[in-house]
N, C-alpha and C positions, 0 to 999 in steps of 0.2 A: 504494500500500500504506500503510495507516494505521500509523504507527510506535509501536505500543503497546510498553510494557515487556514482556519475555518472560514474566515471572511473572504479569502481569495477563492476558495473552493465553491462558495455559494453565489458569488457575484457574477453578473452576466457580462460585464465589460461594455465599453462604449463602442457604438457602431458609427463610424463617420459616413459622410455622404458617398454615394456610389461613384467610383472612379472607373470609367470604361477602359478597356484595353487599348482602344484607338480613339483618344479624345478628339482628334481631327475629324472624325466621322460624325460628330454631334455639334450642335449648338449647346454649349455646356453652361447651364445657368443654375446649378444645384449646390455649389459649395462656396459661393460668395467670393470667388477668385476675381482679381482685377481684370477688367476687360482689355487693358493695355499693357504693353511690355514695360519692364522697369526702365529707369533712366539709362540712356546710353553710357553715362559715366559709371554706372554700376558694372556694366559689361567690361568697360575699360579697366576698372579696378580689379576685377576678378582675373582677367587675362594677365595683368601685371604681376599678380601673385603666383601664377602658375610657373613652375620651374624649380630652381634651386631651393627656394624658401620652403617648399612643401616637405622637405626632409626634416625640418625643424618644427618643434612644438609651437603652437600659436601663443600669443600673449595671454597668460592665464587670467588676467583681470579684464581683458577686452578694453583696455584703457582708451584707445583712440576712438572706439565706438561710443564709450561712455562720455567722452569729452564732446563728441559731436552731438549727442543727445542733450548734454548739459547746456551747450551753447544754444541749441534750438529751443529748449523748454525753459531756460533761465534759472537753472539750479546748479549748485556746486556739484562737482563730479561724484563726491561721496554720497550723494542722495540718489544715485542711479545704479542699478545692476542690470547687466545684459543677460539674456537667456536664450536657450535653444527653443525658440517659440515662446509665446506668452504662457502656453500650457505648463512649461517648466516652472515659471514663477508661481502660477496657481498651485501647483503641486507642492512646491517648497514652502509656500505660505502655510498650507495645511500642516506640513511636516513640522514647521517651526512653532506653530501656535496651538495646534490641537492634538492632545494625547488621544490614545484609544479611549473610546466612550465619551469623549468631549463632543459637544454639539457644534456643527456649522450649519448655516442656513443660506438660502438664496431664493430668488423670486421664481415662481412657477407661472407660466413657462419662461425659461431662459436657457442658459447653457447647461445642459444636463451632465456635462463632464465633471462639474463640481461634485456631483454625487458619487461618480466613479472614483475620483481622487480621494474623497472622504472614506469610501468603502475600503480602499487599499490601506489607508492609515488605521482603519478600525474605528473611525469617528462616526457619530450619529448625525443624521441629516434631518433638517426641518425645512419645509418650504412655506412661503407665504404667497397667496394668490393675488389676483388683481381685481379691482372693481371695474365697473363699466366705463369709468372715466380715467382708467389707467393709473390708479393709485394703489398702494399696498393695502390689502384687506387684512384687518385684525392684527396689524403690527403693534406690538406693545410699546408703552411709553419708554421702557428700557429693555432692550434685548440683551440677555446676559450670556449668550453663546460666545464661543471663542472667535468666530469669524462670520461676518455677513457679506455675501457677494452680491453686488448690484451691477448688472450688465446695462451699460448706458452708452449709446442707444440699445434698447432691448432687442434681443434676437430670440425668436424669429419675427416679432411683430414690427420692429423698426421705430417705435415711438421713443421719445426721450423724457426722462425725469428732469424737472427743472433744477437748476443749481441751488435755488433756495430750499427746495425739498431735500436735496442731498446734504446740504449743510445742516439742516434740522436733524437729518438721520445720523449725522456724525455725532451729535450730542445724545442720541438715543441708543446708540450701540456701545455697550460696555467693553466689548472686545475690539477686534480689528474690523474696520469697514473697508472692503476692497472694491474699488470702482473699476470694473473691467471695461476699458474704453477701446475695445477692439475696433469699433466702427466710428469712433468719435471724430476722426478727420473728415468724415462725410457730413457730420452734423455742424461743424464749426463751433462747437462748445466743449468745454472741458472742465473737470473738477481739479485740475492740477493746483490751482491756488489754495485749495483746501488742505493740501499736504503741508503747506507752510504754517497753517493755523491750527491744525488738529493732529496731535501726535499719533492717533489711531487710524489715520487715513492713508491708504496705499492706492496709487493709480497704476494700472497695468496697461501696456500698449503692445501692439504687434506691428511688424512691417509686412505682414502677409497680405493685407487687404489694400490699404491706400498706397503702399509703396510697391505693390506687384511682386512681392518676394515670398510668396507662399512656399515655393520650392526650396528656399534657403533656411526656413525655420528660425526666424529672428523675432525676439520680443524683448521687452524691458519692463522694469518697474521703477516708479519714483516714490520714495518714502523717506522718512527721517533716517539719518545715518545709522542709528542703532538698529533699526529694522533691516536696512540694507546689509549691515555687518552680519546679522543673523542669517540672512539669505545667502550671503557670501560663504558662510561656514559650511552650508549643506549642499550647495550646488556642486556638480561635477567640476573638478578643478580646471579642465580644459573643455568647457562646455560649448565654446564657439570655435570652429576651425578658422584657419587663416582666410579662406575665401569668404566665409560668412562675415567676419569682422571687416574685411575690405568692402564688401557689399553694403554693410550697414553704414559705414562712414560716407561712402559715395551717395547712397540714397538719401540720408538725412541732410546732406550738404546741398543737394540739388533741389531746392525748394521751388524754383520756377517750374521745373518739369512736374514735380509733385502737384502743385496747385492747379496746373492746367489739366492733368489727368482727373483730379477730383472734380473740377468744374464740369468736364464733359460727362462724367458719370452722373453727377447730380442733375444736370440738364436732361439727360436721357431718362433718368428715373422719374422726373416730374412729367415729362412728355408721356412716358409709358403708363404712368398712373392715370393721367387724364384720359388716354385712349381706353383703358380698361373700365373706367367709370362710365364712359359713353356706351360701353357694352353691358352696363348694368352689373358689373362686378363691384363688390364691396372692397375697397382698398384702404388699408390703414395708412395714414400719412407717415411716411418713412424718413428717417434721418440717416439711414445706412445705405449700403450699395445693393440693396435688395428691397423687395416689397412683399408683404403678406396679403394675399388676395383671396376672395371667396366668390365662386361662381354663383349665379342667381339660384341654381338648384341646390347649392351647398354640398355638391358632390365633388370634393377635391380629387378623389381617386379617379373619377371618370376623366376629368380634364388632364390629370397627370398621365394617364395611359394614352390618351389621344396625342399628347405632345411627345411622349416616348416613342410612339409608333411613327412619328414624323421626325425622329432623330433630334428632338429637343429635350434636354434633361433639366428638370426642375426638382424641387424638394417637396415630397409629400410625407407627412408624418403619420404614423399609425396611431399615435396618441389620440384617444377619442375626443379630447378637447381641442385638437388641432386638425383633425382629419377632414373637416369641412373645407379647408383651404389649401393653399400652396404658398411656399416661399420661393420667390423667383429672383435670382441674382440679376443685376443689371449688366448687360453686355454692351457691345457697341450699338450705335443707333441702327445699323444695318441688321444686326442680330435681333434686336428688339422689334424691328418692323416685321421680320420674318415670323417672330413669335406671335405678334398680334394677328398676322394673317392666318397663322395656324389655329389660333384660338377662335377666330371668327368661323373657320371651317368646322371646328369641333362643336361650336354652338353652346 
């Protein structure tokens, strides 16, 4: 008998979005990848690293990448830790702050991977639902769990919590308040300033979405130096390779390219949302690079299958509370025009 830990043996594990063997055969709108390639400066930086340098270990502290993020966000370098995707930061936050049987919580629905990471640690999970006007339902005056995760903008819905509400929440969470800003660059709003004013606030970011680097697995966290020092203790000591560090510096430094890509995605998102509303779809106003939409007959599976048959991939969730709709990533204008045409055919 293999002596697995009991919690690992009974957990199901996280299932990411479907990745086809031949992505080029599809219009791929199911995993919120960026519609545009990364900055040309990223490719130049990666090529420059290839060669003699690859036989040597990378900088263990990812200092150049941390310095680039520090300049961009206006924080001292010691307030930033780089990560192998923001998932590494989320995992290490739970490892640092929640013992087995401690409680962590998050908003339902949002990123279900929080629960998987908690299960691995042996922590307990609590979720708080949403009201009809996108507020937290039955949230206590003081939440005394170890960590509360708030995805902002929310995924899969796309709406944002106001900064005033997040600041109020910082005073109501006794443990750590982690603001997961995976999609914040598309919203143009951030809780970063709260990190300066509240010692229990952590903001996590990723370069997968707005910087088109999902294939590089790059993320970061901004927090008080004592929190960063704790995360630094438990991360893998060479968690970012040389190519990833070079890519991070180049991407964060090319803000002109970044802003133009974000602008195009947001414009296409707003156009696509308006077209769907004209087709009598319910569309939640989104601040991300995706929209959550519901067809008039509330049969998300039917529309998903119709799009799949036409080689268009979107995300349909089996969760009964989400199955009525679809989460659709925003591609190029041409891709979204083809998607609208297909949805008109499907009816």
